[in-house]
N, C-alpha and C positions, 0 to 999 in steps of 0.2 A: 106395231112399234109402241114404245112408251115414252112419255115425256114428263118432266117435272113441272108440276103446277103449283104456283105460289099464290095463296089467297091471303093478302096481308092487310086487309082493311080491319080497323079496330072498332069494336063495339063495347058498350058498357050498359049495365042494367042495375037497378037497385033492388035489394032484397032485404026486407025488414030493417030499412034505414041504413044498411051497409052497402057501400058501392063495391061491386065485384066487376072486374075487368076481364075481358076475354080476347083472345086473338084466334084467328083462323090458322090452322096448322098447314104443314107442307106434306103433300102426299103424291104418290105416283098414280096415274090413272091412264086409261086408254083414251085416245083422242075423241072417240065417239061417246065416252061417258059424260053424263051431266055433272057439273060441279056439285059436290056434296059438302055441305058446311060441317067442318070439324072444329069445334071450339074447345079450347083447353084453358081452364082457369089458371091465372098467374097472379102472383103478388107483385105489383108494380114497384120497382125501385125508382125513387124520385130523382129526376135530373138535378144537377147542381154544378156550380162553378167552384174552382180552386184558383187562387191568384198566385202566380209565379213571378218572382223577381228574376228577370232574364239574365241579370249579371251575376247575382249571388247564388241563384238556385233555391233560395228559401221559399217555402210554400206557406200560404195562409188560407185556411188553417193548416197547421204543420202535419196533421195526420200522425202516422207512426214515424217518429224521428229516432234514428239509430246512429250512434257515433262509434267509430272504430279507432282505438288508440293502438300504438305499437304493441303494447302488452297483449292485445286481443288477437294479434296475428304474427307474433314473434317467430313462429315456425315457418312462415311463408317466405321470409327473406333469406337469401343465400349466405350472406356474411354473418355468421352467428356471433362472432366477437363484436362486430359493429353493433349488432342488436343489443348485446349485453351492456355495452357502453352507453347506448342511447336510452335504455330503459330507465335510467336515473331521471331523465326528463319526461319520458313516456309521451312523445308528441302525438298530437291528433293526426292521423293519416287520412281518413276520409269520413264522410257522413252522408246520410241520405234521408230523404223525406218521402214516405210512401202514402199516397192518398188511401183512405180507408174504403175499401171496396170488398164485397163478398168474394171469397176465394172459390169461385164457381165458374164453370164453362159458361160462355155467353157474356161475361163481364170482361173488362179490360183493366188490369192493374196498370197504374202509371205512377211514376216517381221522378224525383230529381236526385242526382248524386253530385257530390262536391269532393274532389280529390285535391289535397293540398300539395303545394310544391315541396320537394325535399328528397333526400336520398338516404338509404341505409348502406353505408359503404359507397359503392358505385351504382347501386341498384335504386332506380327511381321509386318513389311512393306509388302505391297501386292498391287496387281492391283485392279482396281474398280470391275472387273468381269462383264460378260455380257452373255446373250443369243445371238444367231444369229438372225438377222431380218428375214431371211428365216430359220425358226426353224429346218427344216429337213436337215440341212447341217452339215457336220462333220469338224474336224480340227485335225492336227497333230502338236505336239510340240517335237522338238529335243533339249535336254539340251546340251549346249556347255560348260558351266563352272558354278561353284557354286553348291549350294544344296538348295533344297526347297521342297514344296509340291504343287501339283496341286489339287485344291479343285473343285469338280464338284457337280452340283445340278440339279435335275429334277424339273419340274413344281410343283410336289406335295411335294417338300421339301426333298425327300430322297437324301442322299449325298454319294459320293464316293471320296476317297482320294488316290492319287498316289504319290510316291516319285519321285523327279526329281534330277538327278545327271549326271555328264558328260557321255554322251553316251546313256542316257535313251531316248526312243522314246515313247511318250504318245499319245494314240489315244482317242480323245474326240468324242463320237458318236453324231449323231443328237439328238436334243431336250435336251441337257445338257448345262446349264450355266457353265462357267468356270472362275476361279480366281487362280492366282499363288501367292505363299507366299514364301518369302525369309527367310529361317530358319537358314542361315549360317552367317558367318562373312565376306563374300566377295560378290560382285555382283552376282546375279543369272541371267545368260544369256541364252536365248533359241531362237530357230528359229521356226517360225510357218508357216503353209501352210493351206489355206482354199479356198473354192470355190469362184470364182470371184464375184458373186452377193450375197454372204451370208449376208453381212452387219452386223451391231451391234445394239443390243437392250440393252442399259444401263438402260432404264427407269424402267424395272421390278425390277432389283436389287437395284436401288436407292430407290424404294418405299418399297420393302419387305426385303431387305438384304439377306444374306446367312443364312441357317439354322445352319451352323457350323462356329465356329471361331477357330483361331489357336493362342494359348497363349504360352509363355515360362513359364514353371513351373519346378523348381529345375534344371535349366540349359538345359532343353530339351523341344522340341515342344510338345504340347498336343492339340488335337482336342476336343473342348467342344461345348455344345449346345449354341446357341445364344438366350438369353432370349428376345431380341427385335425382333426376326424374325417375320415378317408379322404384326408388330405393330409399325413401325417406325413413322407413322404419329402422334401417340399419345405421343411421348416422347419430 
């Protein structure tokens, strides 16, 4: 039989005045084998703190700060006439702060997102939505303040919806696109964590849209079918 042996003690040594760090690797071996030291040189990434305002979602330092206005996502909303009318003011729809981390496996990207309250026609303000470029990677959202919905969609169009509210922790499994929707009257703020090299694939959603939309009807959010799903190029 074979078993996984983890040798995770850390050693360091100096060479010509420069510190080089090593770690012992992971390998498979037979139970009767003696442990064999396998040291692989690594460049250590230094630990650090980022400060998060839990109410506003603002990070310090801000890292990569991206703001999306209506003009940046005018094709995402269903009511095109309402979009044209609102473009005169071009409201801020959402923004996010992404901590600067190497886009590599082994690291964890983390960020905060803030979706502002508002609607385009009857459709609530939302994020553009995306798959991960590395489709088999997951993500976690922790809602800090506000209320909303997490809309998820698989490649075949099947959809799942989770409520977001302060303290909710939403798990987005691999292979699901995700979009967040602010259904309240205050900013929806959440913290996200995902694999370092996951990346973003916005193109699929820009072309196909989401199979579901979230409208306000009789003062409440309602999830409805998107009649333009998979046919955006023709409208």
